[in-house]
C-alpha positions as CSV (number, residue, x, y, z in Angstrom):
1,M,38.0,-18.8,-74.3
2,P,38.2,-15.6,-76.3
3,L,41.2,-14.2,-78.1
4,E,42.0,-10.6,-77.5
5,P,41.9,-8.2,-80.5
6,G,44.9,-8.5,-82.6
7,H,45.3,-12.3,-82.0
8,G,43.9,-13.2,-85.4
9,S,47.2,-14.3,-87.0
10,F,45.5,-17.5,-88.1
11,L,43.0,-15.6,-90.2
12,P,45.4,-14.6,-93.1
13,F,46.4,-18.2,-93.4
14,L,42.8,-19.3,-93.7
15,M,42.1,-16.6,-96.3
16,Q,45.1,-17.6,-98.4
17,W,44.4,-21.3,-98.0
18,N,40.8,-21.0,-99.2
19,K,40.7,-17.6,-101.0
20,L,38.0,-18.5,-103.4
21,A,35.7,-19.7,-100.6
22,W,36.4,-16.6,-98.7
23,Q,35.5,-14.3,-101.5
24,H,32.3,-16.2,-102.1
25,A,31.5,-15.9,-98.4
26,R,32.0,-12.2,-98.4
27,Q,29.6,-11.9,-101.3
28,T,27.0,-14.2,-99.8
29,H,25.9,-12.6,-96.5
30,S,25.1,-9.0,-95.8
31,S,25.3,-7.3,-92.4
32,D,23.1,-4.3,-93.3
33,L,20.4,-3.3,-90.9
34,D,19.1,-0.5,-93.1
35,A,15.8,-2.1,-93.7
36,Y,14.8,-3.4,-90.3
37,P,11.6,-1.3,-90.1
38,E,10.5,-2.6,-93.4
39,L,11.0,-6.2,-92.5
40,F,7.5,-6.4,-91.2
41,V,5.8,-4.9,-94.2
42,W,4.1,-7.4,-96.5
43,K,1.6,-6.4,-99.2
44,A,-0.9,-9.0,-100.4
45,K,-1.9,-8.5,-104.0
46,T,-5.1,-10.6,-103.7
47,N,-8.0,-10.7,-101.2
48,N,-7.8,-14.4,-101.0
49,V,-4.4,-14.4,-99.3
50,Q,-4.5,-17.9,-97.9
51,S,-4.9,-19.5,-101.3
52,A,-3.3,-17.1,-103.7
53,A,-1.2,-14.6,-101.9
54,R,1.4,-12.9,-103.9
55,L,3.8,-10.8,-102.0
56,E,6.1,-8.0,-102.8
57,P,9.7,-9.2,-103.3
58,A,11.7,-8.9,-100.1
59,N,13.9,-5.9,-99.7
60,Y,16.3,-6.4,-96.8
61,G,18.7,-3.7,-97.7
62,G,21.4,-6.2,-98.6
63,R,23.1,-7.1,-101.8
64,M,20.9,-10.0,-103.0
65,D,17.9,-9.6,-105.2
66,K,15.7,-12.1,-106.9
67,K,17.6,-12.1,-110.2
68,E,21.0,-12.5,-108.5
69,L,19.7,-15.3,-106.3
70,L,18.3,-17.3,-109.2
71,E,21.6,-16.8,-111.1
72,R,23.6,-18.0,-108.1
73,V,21.5,-21.0,-107.5
74,K,22.0,-22.0,-111.1
75,A,25.7,-21.5,-111.0
76,D,25.9,-23.5,-107.8
77,N,24.0,-26.4,-109.4
78,V,21.5,-26.4,-106.5
79,K,18.8,-29.0,-106.7
80,F,16.8,-28.4,-103.5
81,M,16.1,-25.5,-101.2
82,S,15.9,-25.7,-97.4
83,Y,13.8,-22.9,-95.9
84,Q,14.8,-22.6,-92.3
85,F,13.5,-21.1,-89.0
86,T,13.5,-22.1,-85.4
87,D,10.9,-23.0,-82.8
88,V,10.9,-21.2,-79.5
89,T,13.5,-23.4,-78.0
90,G,16.0,-22.9,-80.8
91,V,15.6,-26.1,-82.7
92,V,16.1,-25.5,-86.4
93,K,13.1,-26.4,-88.6
94,S,13.1,-26.8,-92.3
95,V,10.7,-26.8,-95.2
96,E,12.2,-28.5,-98.3
97,S,11.4,-27.6,-102.0
98,P,12.8,-28.5,-105.4
99,V,14.8,-25.6,-106.9
100,E,12.3,-25.3,-109.7
101,Q,9.8,-23.8,-107.3
102,L,12.2,-21.1,-106.0
103,E,11.1,-18.2,-108.3
104,G,7.5,-18.6,-107.2
105,E,8.5,-19.0,-103.6
106,I,10.5,-15.8,-103.7
107,D,7.4,-13.9,-104.9
108,N,4.7,-15.8,-103.0
109,G,6.4,-17.2,-99.9
110,V,5.9,-20.7,-98.6
111,W,3.0,-22.1,-96.6
112,F,3.5,-24.6,-93.9
113,D,1.6,-26.2,-91.0
114,G,2.8,-24.6,-87.7
115,S,0.5,-26.6,-85.4
116,S,3.2,-29.1,-84.4
117,V,6.0,-26.6,-83.9
118,E,6.8,-25.7,-80.3
119,G,5.4,-22.2,-79.6
120,F,3.6,-21.8,-82.9
121,A,-0.1,-21.8,-83.9
122,R,-2.8,-23.9,-82.4
123,I,-4.3,-26.7,-84.5
124,Q,-7.3,-24.6,-85.6
125,E,-4.9,-21.8,-86.6
126,S,-2.1,-23.9,-88.1
127,D,-1.5,-22.2,-91.5
128,M,1.7,-20.2,-91.3
129,H,3.7,-18.4,-94.0
130,L,7.5,-18.2,-94.6
131,R,9.1,-15.2,-96.3
132,L,12.6,-15.7,-97.6
133,D,15.6,-13.6,-96.4
134,L,17.5,-13.7,-99.7
135,D,20.7,-12.4,-98.2
136,S,20.9,-15.6,-96.0
137,Y,21.4,-17.9,-99.0
138,A,24.2,-20.4,-98.6
139,V,25.0,-23.7,-100.2
140,L,25.2,-26.6,-97.7
141,P,28.7,-27.8,-98.6
142,W,28.4,-31.3,-97.2
143,T,25.5,-32.3,-99.5
144,P,26.4,-34.5,-102.6
145,S,26.7,-32.7,-105.9
146,D,23.8,-34.6,-107.5
147,L,21.6,-33.6,-104.6
148,K,23.1,-30.2,-103.9
149,R,21.1,-28.3,-101.3
150,A,21.1,-24.6,-100.2
151,R,19.5,-22.9,-97.3
152,V,17.7,-19.6,-96.7
153,F,16.6,-18.3,-93.4
154,C,13.0,-17.2,-93.2
155,D,10.6,-14.9,-91.3
156,I,7.3,-16.2,-90.2
157,Y,3.9,-14.6,-91.0
158,Q,0.3,-15.3,-90.2
159,P,-2.4,-16.0,-92.8
160,D,-3.4,-12.3,-92.8
161,M,0.2,-11.5,-93.8
162,T,1.1,-9.9,-90.5
163,P,4.3,-10.9,-88.7
164,F,3.8,-13.9,-86.4
165,P,4.5,-12.7,-82.9
166,G,5.8,-16.1,-81.9
167,D,8.6,-16.0,-84.4
168,P,11.9,-15.9,-82.4
169,R,13.8,-14.2,-85.3
170,G,11.0,-11.6,-85.4
171,V,11.5,-11.0,-81.7
172,L,15.1,-10.0,-82.3
173,K,14.2,-7.9,-85.4
174,R,11.6,-5.9,-83.4
175,I,14.0,-4.8,-80.7
176,L,16.7,-4.1,-83.4
177,A,14.2,-1.9,-85.2
178,K,13.8,0.1,-82.0
179,I,17.5,0.9,-81.6
180,K,17.8,1.6,-85.4
181,E,15.6,4.6,-84.6
182,R,18.4,5.9,-82.4
183,G,20.9,5.3,-85.2
184,W,22.5,2.3,-83.3
185,T,23.6,-1.2,-84.3
186,F,23.9,-3.9,-81.7
187,N,27.0,-6.0,-82.5
188,V,27.6,-9.4,-81.1
189,G,30.5,-11.8,-81.4
190,P,29.4,-15.2,-80.0
191,E,31.9,-18.0,-79.1
192,P,30.0,-21.3,-79.1
193,E,32.0,-24.2,-77.7
194,F,31.2,-27.8,-78.4
195,F,32.4,-31.4,-77.9
196,L,33.2,-34.1,-80.4
197,F,32.4,-37.6,-79.2
198,R,32.9,-41.1,-80.5
199,P,29.7,-43.2,-80.5
200,T,30.1,-46.3,-78.4
201,N,29.6,-49.8,-79.6
202,G,26.1,-50.3,-80.9
203,G,25.8,-46.7,-81.9
204,S,24.6,-45.3,-78.6
205,I,25.7,-41.9,-77.6
206,H,27.8,-41.6,-74.5
207,P,30.4,-38.9,-73.7
208,V,33.6,-40.5,-74.9
209,P,35.9,-37.7,-76.1
210,H,37.6,-38.4,-79.4
211,D,40.9,-36.8,-78.6
212,V,43.2,-36.1,-75.7
213,G,44.1,-32.6,-76.6
214,G,44.1,-29.6,-74.2
215,Y,43.7,-25.9,-74.5
216,F,45.3,-24.7,-77.9
217,D,47.0,-28.1,-78.3
218,F,48.1,-28.9,-81.9
219,S,49.3,-32.0,-83.7
220,P,49.4,-32.4,-87.5
221,Q,48.3,-36.0,-87.0
222,D,45.5,-35.1,-84.6
223,E,42.1,-36.1,-86.1
224,A,40.6,-33.1,-84.2
225,V,42.8,-30.7,-86.2
226,R,41.6,-32.2,-89.5
227,V,37.9,-32.2,-88.5
228,R,38.2,-28.6,-87.2
229,T,39.9,-27.4,-90.4
230,E,37.2,-29.0,-92.5
231,L,34.6,-27.3,-90.4
232,M,36.2,-23.9,-90.8
233,Q,36.4,-24.4,-94.6
234,A,32.7,-25.3,-94.7
235,L,31.7,-22.4,-92.5
236,M,33.7,-19.9,-94.6
237,S,32.0,-21.1,-97.8
238,M,28.6,-20.4,-96.1
239,G,29.4,-16.8,-95.3
240,L,31.0,-16.9,-91.8
241,E,34.1,-14.8,-91.4
242,I,36.2,-17.2,-89.4
243,E,38.8,-15.7,-87.1
244,V,40.3,-18.7,-85.3
245,G,39.6,-22.3,-84.4
246,H,41.2,-24.1,-81.5
247,H,41.0,-26.9,-79.0
248,E,39.4,-25.9,-75.7
249,V,40.3,-26.8,-72.2
250,A,38.5,-30.2,-71.9
251,R,39.2,-33.4,-73.8
252,G,37.2,-33.4,-77.0
253,Q,36.2,-29.8,-76.6
254,H,36.5,-27.2,-79.4
255,E,35.8,-23.6,-80.3
256,I,35.5,-21.9,-83.6
257,D,35.3,-18.1,-83.4
258,F,33.8,-15.9,-86.2
259,R,33.9,-12.2,-86.7
260,F,31.4,-10.1,-84.8
261,A,28.3,-8.9,-86.8
262,D,25.0,-7.2,-86.2
263,A,22.9,-9.3,-83.8
264,L,20.6,-10.7,-86.5
265,K,23.5,-12.0,-88.6
266,A,25.3,-13.2,-85.5
267,A,22.3,-15.2,-84.4
268,D,21.9,-16.7,-87.9
269,N,25.6,-17.6,-87.8
270,V,25.3,-19.4,-84.5
271,L,22.6,-21.7,-86.0
272,T,24.7,-22.1,-89.2
273,L,27.7,-23.2,-87.1
274,K,25.7,-25.6,-85.0
275,Y,24.1,-27.7,-87.7
276,T,27.3,-27.5,-89.9
277,V,29.4,-28.8,-87.1
278,K,26.9,-31.7,-86.5
279,A,26.8,-32.5,-90.2
280,I,30.6,-32.5,-90.8
281,A,31.1,-34.5,-87.6
282,A,28.7,-37.2,-88.7
283,Q,30.7,-37.6,-91.9
284,H,33.7,-38.5,-89.6
285,D,31.6,-40.9,-87.6
286,L,31.6,-38.4,-84.7
287,V,28.8,-36.9,-82.6
288,A,29.0,-33.1,-82.1
289,S,27.3,-31.9,-78.9
290,F,26.5,-28.4,-77.8
291,M,25.2,-29.6,-74.5
292,P,26.4,-27.2,-71.8
293,K,27.8,-29.9,-69.4
294,P,28.1,-33.3,-71.0
295,I,30.7,-34.7,-68.6
296,F,30.8,-34.4,-64.8
297,G,34.1,-33.0,-63.4
298,I,35.4,-31.1,-66.4
299,N,34.7,-27.7,-68.0
300,G,31.4,-27.3,-69.8
301,S,30.6,-25.5,-73.0
302,G,29.6,-21.9,-73.0
303,M,28.8,-19.3,-75.6
304,H,30.4,-16.1,-74.4
305,C,29.0,-13.1,-76.2
306,H,31.1,-10.1,-76.9
307,Q,28.8,-7.1,-77.3
308,S,29.0,-3.5,-78.4
309,I,26.9,-0.7,-79.9
310,S,27.9,1.4,-82.8
311,D,26.4,4.5,-84.5
312,E,25.5,5.0,-88.2
313,K,29.1,5.8,-89.0
314,G,30.5,2.7,-87.4
315,N,31.9,4.5,-84.3
316,N,32.0,2.3,-81.2
317,L,29.7,4.0,-78.7
318,F,31.3,2.1,-75.8
319,Y,34.6,3.9,-76.0
320,D,35.4,7.1,-74.1
321,P,39.1,8.1,-74.0
322,S,38.6,10.3,-70.9
323,D,37.2,7.6,-68.7
324,R,39.6,5.7,-66.4
325,Y,38.3,2.4,-67.9
326,H,37.8,3.9,-71.4
327,L,34.1,3.3,-71.1
328,S,31.3,5.6,-72.1
329,K,28.0,6.3,-70.2
330,I,26.3,4.1,-72.8
331,A,28.7,1.3,-71.9
332,Y,28.2,1.7,-68.2
333,G,24.4,1.7,-68.7
334,F,24.7,-1.4,-70.9
335,I,26.7,-3.2,-68.2
336,T,24.5,-2.3,-65.3
337,G,21.3,-3.2,-67.2
338,Q,22.6,-6.7,-67.8
339,L,23.7,-7.1,-64.2
340,K,20.3,-5.9,-63.0
341,H,18.4,-8.4,-65.1
342,A,21.1,-11.2,-65.0
343,R,19.0,-13.7,-63.0
344,A,16.1,-13.5,-65.3
345,L,18.2,-13.2,-68.4
346,S,19.9,-16.5,-67.6
347,A,16.6,-18.3,-68.2
348,V,16.8,-17.5,-71.9
349,A,20.6,-17.4,-72.3
350,A,21.2,-20.6,-70.3
351,P,17.8,-22.3,-70.9
352,S,18.3,-26.0,-70.2
353,V,18.3,-28.1,-67.1
354,N,21.8,-29.0,-68.0
355,S,22.9,-25.4,-68.2
356,Y,23.0,-25.0,-64.4
357,K,25.4,-27.9,-64.1
358,R,27.8,-25.8,-66.0
359,L,27.2,-22.6,-64.0
360,V,28.9,-23.8,-60.9
361,P,32.2,-22.6,-59.2
362,G,35.5,-24.2,-60.2
363,Y,35.2,-24.6,-64.0
364,E,35.7,-21.0,-65.3
365,A,32.0,-20.5,-65.7
366,P,30.4,-17.4,-64.3
367,V,28.3,-17.8,-61.2
368,Y,28.5,-14.4,-59.5
369,I,26.8,-11.2,-60.8
370,C,29.5,-8.6,-61.1
371,W,31.8,-7.1,-63.8
372,A,35.5,-6.6,-64.2
373,Q,38.3,-6.1,-66.6
374,T,40.2,-9.2,-67.6
375,N,38.7,-11.2,-64.7
376,R,37.2,-14.4,-66.0
377,S,35.4,-15.2,-62.8
378,S,33.0,-12.3,-63.4
379,L,29.7,-12.4,-65.2
380,I,30.6,-9.5,-67.5
381,R,34.2,-9.0,-68.6
382,I,35.6,-5.9,-70.2
383,P,38.7,-6.8,-72.2
384,R,41.5,-4.4,-71.4
385,H,41.8,-1.4,-73.7
386,T,44.4,-1.7,-76.4
387,V,45.7,1.5,-78.1
388,G,44.7,1.6,-81.7
389,L,41.9,-0.9,-81.2
390,E,39.3,1.4,-79.7
391,K,36.6,-0.1,-82.0
392,A,37.2,-3.4,-80.1
393,T,35.8,-1.9,-76.8
394,R,33.2,-4.4,-75.8
395,A,31.4,-6.2,-72.9
396,E,31.7,-10.0,-72.8
397,L,28.6,-11.7,-71.2
398,R,29.8,-15.1,-70.1
399,C,26.6,-16.9,-68.9
400,P,25.0,-17.8,-72.3
401,D,25.5,-21.3,-73.6
402,P,25.0,-22.9,-77.0
403,S,21.7,-24.6,-76.0
404,C,19.9,-21.3,-76.2
405,N,17.8,-19.9,-79.0
406,P,20.3,-17.2,-80.2
407,Y,17.5,-14.9,-81.4
408,L,15.8,-14.9,-78.1
409,A,19.1,-14.7,-76.1
410,M,20.3,-11.7,-78.0
411,A,17.0,-10.0,-77.8
412,V,16.9,-10.2,-74.0
413,M,20.5,-9.3,-73.7
414,L,19.7,-6.1,-75.6
415,G,16.5,-5.5,-73.7
416,A,18.2,-5.7,-70.4
417,A,21.0,-3.4,-71.6
418,L,18.6,-0.8,-72.9
419,D,16.9,-0.7,-69.5
420,G,20.2,0.2,-67.9
421,I,21.0,2.8,-70.6
422,D,17.5,4.5,-70.5
423,Y,17.1,4.3,-66.7
424,P,20.6,4.5,-65.3
425,F,21.4,3.5,-61.7
426,P,24.7,3.4,-59.8
427,V,27.5,1.5,-61.4
428,P,29.2,-1.0,-59.1
429,E,33.0,-1.0,-58.9
430,P,34.7,-3.5,-61.2
431,L,36.2,-6.5,-59.3
432,N,39.6,-6.4,-60.9
433,N,42.2,-8.7,-59.5
434,V,39.7,-10.5,-57.4
435,N,39.1,-14.3,-57.7
436,I,35.5,-14.3,-56.7
437,Y,35.5,-18.1,-56.4
438,H,37.9,-17.8,-53.5
439,L,35.7,-15.4,-51.5
440,T,33.5,-16.7,-48.7
441,K,29.8,-16.3,-48.8
442,E,30.0,-13.6,-46.1
443,E,32.7,-11.7,-48.1
444,R,30.5,-11.8,-51.2
445,Q,27.5,-10.5,-49.3
446,A,29.5,-7.7,-47.8
447,M,30.6,-6.7,-51.3
448,G,27.0,-6.9,-52.6
449,I,27.7,-9.8,-55.0
450,T,24.7,-11.9,-55.8
451,E,24.5,-15.2,-57.7
452,L,22.9,-16.5,-60.8
453,P,20.1,-19.0,-60.3
454,G,21.1,-22.5,-59.3
455,S,18.5,-24.3,-61.5
456,L,16.3,-23.8,-64.5
457,L,13.2,-23.6,-62.2
458,E,14.8,-20.8,-60.2
459,A,15.7,-19.0,-63.4
460,M,12.2,-19.3,-64.8
461,E,10.8,-17.9,-61.5
462,E,13.1,-14.9,-62.0
463,L,12.0,-14.4,-65.6
464,E,8.3,-14.5,-64.5
465,K,9.0,-11.5,-62.3
466,D,10.9,-9.5,-64.9
467,T,8.5,-7.3,-66.8
468,V,11.2,-5.8,-69.0
469,L,12.4,-9.1,-70.4
470,K,8.9,-10.4,-70.7
471,E,8.0,-7.4,-72.7
472,T,11.1,-7.9,-74.9
473,L,10.0,-11.4,-75.7
474,G,6.4,-10.5,-76.2
475,E,3.4,-12.3,-74.6
476,S,3.2,-15.1,-77.3
477,V,6.9,-16.1,-77.1
478,Y,7.1,-15.7,-73.3
479,E,4.1,-18.0,-72.7
480,A,5.4,-20.6,-75.2
481,F,8.9,-20.5,-73.8
482,S,7.7,-20.7,-70.2
483,R,5.4,-23.6,-71.1
484,A,8.2,-25.5,-72.8
485,K,10.8,-24.9,-70.1
486,L,8.6,-25.7,-67.1
487,A,7.6,-29.0,-68.9
488,E,11.3,-29.7,-69.3
489,W,11.9,-29.1,-65.6
490,D,9.0,-31.3,-64.6
491,E,10.3,-34.1,-66.8
492,F,13.7,-33.8,-65.2
493,R,12.3,-33.6,-61.7
494,I,10.5,-36.9,-61.8
495,R,13.3,-38.8,-63.7
496,V,15.3,-41.4,-61.8
497,T,19.0,-40.9,-62.6
498,D,22.0,-43.2,-62.6
499,W,23.4,-41.2,-59.7
500,E,20.4,-42.0,-57.6
501,I,20.5,-45.7,-58.5
502,E,24.2,-45.9,-57.5
503,R,23.7,-43.9,-54.3
504,Y,20.5,-45.3,-52.9
505,M,19.8,-48.7,-54.5
506,E,21.6,-50.7,-51.8
507,S,22.3,-48.1,-49.2
508,V,18.8,-47.3,-48.0
């Protein structure tokens, strides 16, 4: 669950506790969007691009250049580089290289075989090219000193040095480039939740929570506190501005919140958090899971996304002091656009079979398509206005979960919102002080409240009909995503579960 603005009292403690790591983090990662249009411009300096392509050094508008990166890598005693990207489903992929190759790879990029990556090239078109985003450099703090490893996020290009249309990071960059033309920045504060489990005897993974804590519970002797503190320290050293970490509602469930950022950096941060949590957990003989609903009968894990739009001066374009809810026309358009496309949007923001076992009534998960202030049963929540914190005016979308590809999820979130901004339609009244879970079906219908899809298949059917979101994804990504998710549904559909065995084995 999110903390309201001003509840960051834990942050000064963290900064003091690990001041040097914090300073390093602030220097490591840039949030500039100044160069988005240029992100897709590569210049080959040879006609034989596939064998000897030399590319202009990247200029991302950030603070890191080639010389600084090489100096930092040397100072950090890095031995290996990990060049990271995701497939269409959000799985992190990596190409590894000795640090001695880094200078040439900054200039020339890195070739790799994309034929076996979900959503990438066919076998006869397998050669793909990585271009390094130097501003995303971060040392992986859990790697041993003699094998110190650092990561850099990459953008994917085709052999002709044009952007690969199937690159999920590129999908987000394209729509961000469009709003940059308006002088806007899309800010997102994701809140990924996760579980920590103990492996059972024999090493198999079953959901056995490793603690008995509840929401915000604290004990100095609690292993969860120690692991979570180590996680926050590692994440700060990698450039995340951690605001708070705490135990969530369910046993073994946790949340680490980091400061909002432009959508690209926010998506990068989600991936950083996920694999860092998994790596640190493994060192404690724990299994970290971002599965939306790992245990029946308790709360699942979401990734609520706090969203806003700011102008070039940093002014929050959602705030209007004259409005009764302190929301601008842009904010209302943003909200209505996401409500309009919510059923299709869920296919990308909650993209697994398991996602729809979280999106059910009774566990604080959003089911019904509506908006409200401070009402956590609504799909979109507008935290109540606080005097002096006008910049914190935002819309919290509550259906995303951490199984999503954050680049694609944030792209369709913005695509849906822009449709509402550019083509406004009536804004429904906020359902404040209404527990929607307690309304009957007839009462909801009378109030015009519809529901999110009840399954991945239903969500994919909605996405197939949504031309706005399909255009946002692009043909290549939509087709690859659809193919992967329908295959996932078919595999689930024919699988015989333990529930079926227990229910039917002897009773029929």
